[in-house]
N, C-alpha and C positions, 0 to 999 in steps of 0.2 A: 729507958729513955729512948725517944725517937729522934732521929737526925733528919733535918730537912735542908735543902738547898734553895735559896731564894734569889731569883734574878732581879736585880734592882732596875728601876726605871732611871733614865738620865735625869740629872739635877735633883735628886732626892735629898730632902732634909734629913740627913742621917741622925742628927741629934734628936729630932722629933721622933723618928722611928725607934731609936734606942730607948727613949722614955716609955713608949707604948709597949715595946717588947718586955721591958722590966716590969711594968704593971701587970702584964699577962704571964709573968714568970717564965719567959722564954729567954734562953741564954744564947749569946752570940759566941760561937766557938772560933770562928775565923772570918776574916773579911778579905776576899780576893779582889783587891781594888782594880787591878788591870782588866779583869773580865767582868767586874760588877756583880759579884756573887757573895752572898752571906751564907755561912754554914750555921744553922740554928739547932738548938737542942731543947726539947720540951717533953714533959710528961704526957700532955694532951695533944690531940690532932690540931695542926695549924691549918686554918681555913684560908684559902687564897682570896676569898671575898673580903675578909677582914683587912687585908693588907693591899688591896687593889690600888690604893693611892700611891704606894711605895714600890710595889713589885709587879713585874710582868707576869711571873709565875712562881709558884712554890711547889716543889716536888719532894716526896720522901726519898731519902738517899738509898740508892740501890748499889749492890756490889758490882754491877756491870756498867757503871758510869764511865764513859770515855769523853775526853775533851779534845 
């Protein structure tokens, strides 16, 4: 399984995003509300273009991430 971090745009319809993620079999592992980030898990690569309506960026999680 691959883990991704998605930076959400402001005023995103989270319920709509959850439905789309479920359809694509992408699991939400965590929602960091204060910083607007979703931690996602998927068997397949997640394309940033697919979620451009909801996310500023989507990056594969690295061990060297610092916030």
